[in-house]
C-alpha positions as CSV (number, residue, x, y, z in Angstrom):
1,M,4.8,-75.1,7.7
2,Q,4.2,-78.6,6.5
3,C,7.2,-80.3,5.0
4,G,6.8,-83.8,3.9
5,I,9.7,-86.4,3.1
6,T,10.4,-86.3,-0.6
7,D,11.7,-89.4,-2.7
8,M,14.6,-87.7,-4.3
9,T,15.2,-90.7,-6.5
10,N,12.6,-89.1,-8.8
11,H,13.7,-85.8,-9.7
12,K,10.7,-85.1,-12.1
13,A,8.1,-85.3,-9.2
14,V,9.4,-83.6,-5.9
15,K,7.8,-81.8,-3.0
16,I,8.6,-78.1,-2.7
17,Q,8.3,-75.6,0.1
18,G,6.9,-72.0,-0.7
19,R,7.5,-68.7,1.0
20,V,5.1,-66.6,3.0
21,Q,5.2,-62.8,2.5
22,A,4.1,-60.9,5.4
23,Y,2.6,-57.6,3.6
24,Q,0.7,-55.5,5.9
25,W,-2.7,-56.0,4.0
26,G,-2.7,-59.6,4.8
27,G,-4.8,-61.5,7.3
28,T,-3.3,-63.5,10.2
29,N,-5.2,-66.8,10.3
30,F,-6.0,-68.1,6.8
31,L,-2.5,-69.0,5.5
32,P,-1.3,-70.5,8.9
33,E,-4.3,-72.8,9.0
34,L,-3.9,-73.6,5.3
35,L,-0.2,-74.5,5.5
36,G,-0.1,-75.9,9.1
37,Y,2.0,-73.5,11.0
38,T,1.4,-71.1,14.0
39,N,1.3,-67.4,13.9
40,P,1.6,-66.5,17.7
41,S,2.6,-63.0,17.0
42,Q,-0.5,-62.5,14.6
43,R,1.8,-60.8,12.1
44,P,0.0,-60.3,8.8
45,Q,0.5,-63.2,6.5
46,A,-0.6,-62.0,3.0
47,E,0.8,-64.2,0.3
48,Y,2.3,-67.6,-0.2
49,W,4.6,-67.8,-3.2
50,L,5.3,-71.0,-5.2
51,G,7.7,-70.3,-7.9
52,A,11.3,-69.3,-8.7
53,H,10.8,-65.3,-8.3
54,P,14.3,-64.2,-6.9
55,C,12.8,-62.2,-4.1
56,A,11.1,-65.4,-2.6
57,P,12.1,-68.6,-4.4
58,A,10.4,-71.8,-3.2
59,S,12.9,-74.6,-2.4
60,I,13.0,-78.4,-2.8
61,S,11.7,-80.1,0.4
62,G,14.6,-82.0,2.0
63,R,17.3,-80.0,0.2
64,E,18.8,-76.6,0.6
65,I,18.3,-75.5,-2.9
66,A,16.2,-72.9,-4.5
67,L,13.6,-73.9,-7.1
68,G,15.4,-71.9,-9.9
69,D,18.7,-73.6,-9.2
70,F,17.0,-77.1,-9.1
71,L,15.4,-76.4,-12.4
72,S,18.8,-75.5,-13.8
73,E,20.5,-78.6,-12.3
74,Q,17.9,-80.7,-13.9
75,Q,18.3,-78.9,-17.3
76,A,14.5,-78.0,-17.2
77,P,13.0,-74.9,-18.6
78,P,12.6,-71.9,-16.3
79,L,9.2,-71.2,-14.8
80,Q,7.2,-68.7,-16.8
81,F,4.8,-68.0,-13.7
82,L,4.4,-67.5,-10.1
83,L,1.6,-69.2,-8.3
84,K,0.3,-67.6,-5.1
85,I,-2.3,-68.0,-2.5
86,L,-3.6,-64.7,-1.2
87,D,-5.4,-63.6,1.9
88,V,-6.6,-60.0,1.4
89,R,-7.8,-58.5,4.7
90,D,-7.0,-54.8,3.9
91,M,-7.5,-53.1,0.4
92,L,-4.5,-53.3,-2.0
93,S,-3.6,-50.3,-4.2
94,I,-5.5,-49.5,-7.3
95,Q,-2.9,-50.6,-10.0
96,V,-2.2,-51.3,-13.6
97,H,0.5,-53.3,-15.4
98,P,2.3,-52.5,-18.6
99,N,2.4,-54.7,-21.6
100,K,5.8,-56.2,-22.7
101,E,7.0,-53.4,-25.0
102,Q,6.0,-50.7,-22.3
103,A,7.9,-52.7,-19.8
104,K,10.9,-53.0,-21.8
105,A,11.0,-49.3,-22.8
106,G,10.3,-48.1,-19.2
107,F,12.9,-50.4,-17.6
108,A,15.6,-49.2,-20.2
109,R,14.5,-45.6,-19.6
110,E,14.8,-45.7,-15.8
111,N,18.2,-47.6,-16.1
112,A,19.5,-44.8,-18.4
113,L,18.4,-42.3,-15.7
114,G,20.2,-44.0,-13.0
115,I,17.2,-44.7,-10.8
116,A,17.9,-47.5,-8.3
117,L,15.8,-50.7,-8.6
118,D,14.9,-50.2,-5.0
119,A,14.2,-46.4,-5.3
120,K,10.7,-45.4,-4.1
121,N,10.1,-43.5,-7.3
122,R,11.0,-46.4,-9.5
123,N,8.1,-47.5,-11.8
124,Y,9.7,-50.4,-13.7
125,K,11.5,-53.1,-11.8
126,D,12.1,-55.4,-14.7
127,A,11.5,-55.7,-18.6
128,N,8.4,-58.1,-18.4
129,D,4.7,-57.7,-18.5
130,K,2.4,-58.9,-15.7
131,P,-0.6,-60.7,-16.9
132,E,-2.7,-62.0,-13.8
133,L,-5.5,-64.7,-13.3
134,M,-7.2,-65.3,-10.0
135,V,-9.6,-68.0,-8.7
136,A,-11.7,-67.0,-5.7
137,L,-11.4,-69.3,-2.7
138,S,-13.9,-67.3,-0.7
139,E,-16.4,-64.4,-1.5
140,F,-13.9,-62.0,-3.2
141,W,-14.3,-58.3,-3.7
142,L,-12.3,-56.3,-6.3
143,L,-12.3,-53.2,-8.6
144,H,-12.0,-54.2,-12.2
145,G,-11.8,-51.6,-15.2
146,F,-13.9,-48.6,-15.8
147,R,-17.7,-48.2,-15.4
148,P,-19.8,-46.9,-18.3
149,I,-19.7,-43.0,-18.2
150,A,-23.3,-42.7,-17.6
151,Q,-23.1,-44.8,-14.4
152,I,-20.0,-42.7,-13.1
153,A,-21.9,-39.5,-13.8
154,E,-24.9,-40.9,-11.7
155,L,-22.5,-41.7,-8.8
156,L,-20.9,-38.3,-8.9
157,E,-24.3,-36.6,-9.3
158,N,-25.4,-37.8,-5.8
159,K,-22.6,-35.3,-4.2
160,S,-22.9,-31.7,-5.0
161,Y,-19.3,-31.1,-4.2
162,L,-18.2,-33.6,-6.9
163,A,-20.0,-31.5,-9.6
164,P,-16.7,-30.2,-11.0
165,L,-15.5,-33.9,-11.7
166,R,-18.9,-34.8,-13.3
167,D,-18.9,-31.7,-15.4
168,I,-15.5,-32.6,-16.9
169,L,-16.6,-36.2,-17.5
170,L,-19.7,-35.1,-19.5
171,K,-18.0,-32.3,-21.3
172,D,-14.4,-33.6,-22.0
173,G,-14.5,-37.4,-21.5
174,L,-13.5,-40.1,-19.2
175,A,-9.7,-39.7,-19.7
176,Q,-9.8,-35.9,-18.9
177,A,-12.1,-36.6,-15.8
178,F,-10.0,-39.5,-14.4
179,A,-6.7,-37.4,-15.0
180,H,-8.5,-34.6,-13.0
181,A,-9.3,-37.0,-10.2
182,L,-5.5,-37.8,-10.0
183,E,-4.3,-34.2,-10.1
184,F,-3.2,-34.2,-6.4
185,S,-1.5,-30.8,-6.6
186,S,-4.8,-29.1,-7.8
187,S,-6.7,-27.2,-5.1
188,A,-10.1,-28.3,-6.7
189,T,-9.1,-32.0,-6.5
190,Q,-7.9,-31.6,-2.9
191,T,-11.2,-29.9,-1.8
192,M,-13.2,-32.8,-3.4
193,Q,-11.1,-35.4,-1.5
194,Q,-11.2,-33.6,1.8
195,T,-14.9,-33.0,1.6
196,L,-15.7,-36.5,0.6
197,A,-13.3,-37.9,3.3
198,Q,-14.9,-35.7,5.9
199,E,-18.5,-36.8,5.0
200,L,-17.6,-40.5,5.1
201,R,-15.9,-40.3,8.4
202,D,-19.2,-39.2,10.0
203,K,-21.3,-42.0,8.4
204,S,-22.0,-45.6,9.4
205,A,-23.7,-48.6,8.0
206,L,-22.8,-48.1,4.4
207,D,-23.8,-50.6,1.6
208,K,-20.8,-52.8,0.6
209,N,-21.9,-52.6,-3.1
210,T,-21.1,-48.8,-3.1
211,P,-17.7,-47.1,-3.7
212,E,-18.3,-45.1,-0.4
213,F,-18.2,-48.2,1.7
214,W,-14.6,-49.0,0.3
215,I,-13.5,-45.4,0.6
216,Q,-14.6,-45.4,4.2
217,R,-12.9,-48.5,4.9
218,W,-9.6,-47.2,3.3
219,L,-9.9,-44.0,5.5
220,E,-10.5,-45.9,8.7
221,K,-7.2,-47.8,8.2
222,N,-5.3,-44.8,6.5
223,P,-6.7,-41.5,7.8
224,T,-4.0,-39.4,6.3
225,V,-3.9,-40.8,2.8
226,E,-6.8,-39.3,0.8
227,N,-5.0,-39.1,-2.6
228,G,-6.7,-41.3,-5.1
229,I,-10.0,-41.9,-3.3
230,L,-12.1,-40.3,-6.1
231,T,-10.9,-43.0,-8.5
232,L,-13.2,-45.5,-6.8
233,Y,-16.2,-43.7,-8.5
234,F,-14.8,-44.6,-11.9
235,L,-14.1,-48.3,-11.5
236,N,-16.4,-51.3,-11.6
237,L,-16.9,-52.9,-8.1
238,I,-17.6,-56.7,-8.4
239,K,-18.0,-59.5,-6.0
240,V,-16.7,-62.9,-7.1
241,E,-18.2,-66.1,-5.7
242,P,-15.9,-69.0,-4.6
243,G,-14.7,-71.0,-7.6
244,M,-15.1,-68.0,-10.1
245,A,-12.0,-67.0,-12.1
246,V,-11.3,-63.4,-13.5
247,Y,-8.2,-62.3,-15.3
248,Q,-6.4,-58.8,-15.6
249,P,-4.6,-58.1,-18.8
250,D,-2.1,-55.2,-19.3
251,G,-3.5,-51.7,-19.2
252,L,-6.7,-52.6,-17.1
253,L,-7.0,-50.8,-13.7
254,H,-7.8,-53.2,-10.8
255,A,-7.5,-53.6,-7.0
256,Y,-8.1,-56.6,-4.6
257,L,-10.3,-55.5,-1.7
258,E,-11.3,-58.5,0.3
259,G,-11.1,-62.2,0.3
260,Q,-9.0,-65.2,-0.4
261,N,-7.8,-66.4,-3.8
262,V,-5.4,-68.3,-5.9
263,E,-3.5,-66.2,-8.3
264,L,-1.2,-67.0,-11.3
265,M,0.8,-64.4,-12.8
266,A,4.1,-63.6,-14.7
267,N,7.4,-63.3,-12.9
268,S,7.3,-59.3,-12.8
269,D,7.1,-56.6,-10.3
270,N,6.0,-53.8,-12.6
271,V,3.1,-51.9,-10.9
272,L,1.8,-48.4,-11.5
273,R,-0.7,-47.1,-8.8
274,A,-3.6,-45.0,-9.0
275,G,-4.8,-44.7,-5.4
276,L,-5.4,-46.4,-2.1
277,T,-1.8,-46.3,-1.3
278,P,0.8,-44.2,0.4
279,K,3.4,-45.5,-2.3
280,H,4.7,-43.5,-5.2
281,I,2.1,-42.5,-7.8
282,D,3.5,-41.4,-11.2
283,V,0.3,-40.0,-12.8
284,A,1.8,-39.2,-16.1
285,E,3.2,-42.7,-16.6
286,L,0.0,-44.3,-15.3
287,L,-2.1,-42.6,-17.7
288,S,0.3,-43.4,-20.6
289,I,-0.2,-47.2,-20.1
290,C,-3.8,-47.4,-18.8
291,T,-6.6,-48.4,-21.1
292,I,-9.1,-45.5,-20.1
293,E,-12.4,-46.9,-21.7
294,P,-15.4,-48.4,-20.0
295,S,-15.2,-52.4,-19.9
296,N,-17.5,-55.1,-18.8
297,P,-16.1,-57.4,-16.0
298,N,-18.1,-60.3,-17.4
299,D,-15.8,-60.1,-20.5
300,Y,-13.0,-61.2,-18.1
301,V,-14.7,-64.0,-16.2
302,I,-13.2,-67.4,-17.1
303,H,-15.4,-70.4,-17.2
304,P,-13.5,-73.6,-16.8
305,E,-13.2,-75.9,-19.6
306,I,-13.6,-79.6,-18.5
307,M,-11.0,-81.6,-20.1
308,P,-11.4,-85.3,-21.0
309,N,-9.1,-86.4,-18.0
310,G,-11.3,-84.4,-15.5
311,E,-9.2,-81.2,-15.2
312,R,-11.1,-77.9,-15.0
313,R,-8.8,-75.5,-17.0
314,F,-9.1,-71.8,-16.8
315,I,-8.0,-70.8,-20.3
316,T,-7.1,-67.1,-20.8
317,P,-5.5,-65.1,-23.7
318,F,-2.2,-65.3,-21.8
319,T,0.6,-67.3,-23.6
320,E,3.0,-67.7,-20.7
321,F,1.0,-70.0,-18.3
322,E,-2.3,-72.0,-17.6
323,L,-4.1,-72.8,-14.4
324,A,-6.3,-75.9,-13.7
325,E,-8.3,-77.2,-10.8
326,L,-8.1,-80.8,-9.9
327,N,-11.3,-81.8,-8.0
328,A,-12.3,-85.1,-6.7
329,Q,-15.9,-84.4,-7.5
330,S,-15.0,-84.2,-11.1
331,Q,-13.0,-87.5,-11.3
332,S,-11.2,-89.6,-8.4
333,V,-8.0,-90.3,-10.6
334,I,-6.7,-87.6,-13.0
335,E,-4.0,-88.7,-15.5
336,W,-1.8,-86.6,-17.7
337,D,1.6,-86.4,-19.4
338,V,3.9,-83.6,-18.0
339,T,5.2,-81.7,-21.1
340,A,6.2,-78.5,-19.5
341,P,7.3,-77.5,-15.8
342,E,4.2,-77.6,-13.4
343,I,3.5,-76.8,-9.9
344,I,0.4,-78.5,-8.1
345,F,-0.8,-77.2,-4.8
346,C,-3.2,-79.1,-2.5
347,Y,-5.8,-76.8,-1.1
348,Q,-8.1,-79.2,0.4
349,G,-8.1,-82.8,1.4
350,S,-5.3,-85.1,0.2
351,A,-4.1,-86.9,-2.8
352,T,-1.4,-89.4,-4.0
353,L,0.8,-88.8,-7.0
354,N,2.0,-92.0,-8.8
355,A,1.3,-94.1,-5.6
356,T,4.4,-92.9,-4.1
357,L,4.1,-89.0,-3.3
358,D,1.5,-88.0,-0.8
359,L,0.3,-84.5,-0.9
360,Q,-1.7,-83.2,2.1
361,K,-3.5,-80.0,2.6
362,G,-1.2,-77.0,2.1
363,E,1.6,-79.1,0.4
364,S,3.0,-78.6,-3.2
365,A,4.9,-80.5,-5.8
366,L,7.0,-79.6,-8.8
367,L,6.5,-81.7,-11.8
368,L,9.1,-81.8,-14.7
369,P,8.6,-82.8,-18.4
370,G,8.8,-86.5,-19.2
371,E,6.8,-87.6,-16.2
372,K,3.4,-89.5,-16.7
373,I,1.0,-88.7,-13.8
374,A,-1.7,-90.6,-12.0
375,L,-3.1,-88.4,-9.4
376,H,-5.5,-90.3,-6.9
377,L,-7.7,-87.7,-5.1
378,Q,-9.4,-88.3,-1.8
379,K,-13.2,-87.7,-1.8
380,D,-13.0,-83.9,-0.7
381,A,-9.6,-83.2,-2.4
382,I,-9.1,-80.0,-4.4
383,L,-5.7,-79.1,-6.0
384,F,-4.6,-76.4,-8.3
385,K,-2.0,-77.0,-11.1
386,A,-0.1,-74.2,-12.8
387,R,2.0,-75.0,-15.9
388,N,4.3,-73.4,-18.4
389,L,2.7,-72.9,-21.9
390,P,4.9,-73.8,-24.8
């Protein structure tokens, strides 16, 4: 991985080195090419973490010190975010995150029950919520919130063996139908799952805009894991073009399916799953924190606000953090005052910070409060900046 020389005489602007996470769903080439290292074993390289998360903290280039320890050393505020670069080759689990009150209560409850933090049946790893924002770096596919009831009914109507699920939807409502799709011990649910799986195993050339395409792809990679495949009929399937931003608040079911993105999120590991996973699924807890009502994905698309200095800020309802794109096409020199801890990542091209610190493609820097920044961008440069909000 690239690791430049850092001028440690200025502790308010230093290069940092992130950590790659080799989750099985990741691709093999995108992150190595972006960060400038080789992957001869072709091991999946799923995420690049830039933050102070205790599981994989970034470090200060040129020093053996974790980012969180450096922030303490400099008497700087802790980071309220984790910045990631993702390469999604295989589908991630359908999941939802709790709000802060739910996380606190769930964490305390499982601690009282004596459930180990690393136990497979543990739902709450910490007492924090996990708001998320993503900006697509490529064509990106994801599931995002519930479809309108009429649309779900139409999808289910096309398969006669899914009639029991459609009947519940139209008679008892969305929440009851979704709960039935998750009743994995039910013989009726198992029969629907098995029949659907068998049908899709025998089909080819499915339309990528259909739930069946993604269910089939899941089954090709995970032939023995059918639990949860019915849930795809309930969720909005959307394609996000490069540069578009989408956020996921607490309570909203979602799943990343394919593509590369920049993700900014809170430092939390609280995930409850609904499908597309061999991992633990706690249906009762999932249903208790999930917002089970139709939503419009367009309501969660963030159109960047162009600031006077040329930053393209993706402003969300979140109060912990904010993400901005710094693009040479907007302005060749971008200036600002650092008032809270920030991390900048060079995604494309190169840039020079305060005429002393060069950032090449794949390199990152930590900026601390009290620094005045003048960032000179080369003609094709694209950088992302994550910062604490007050």
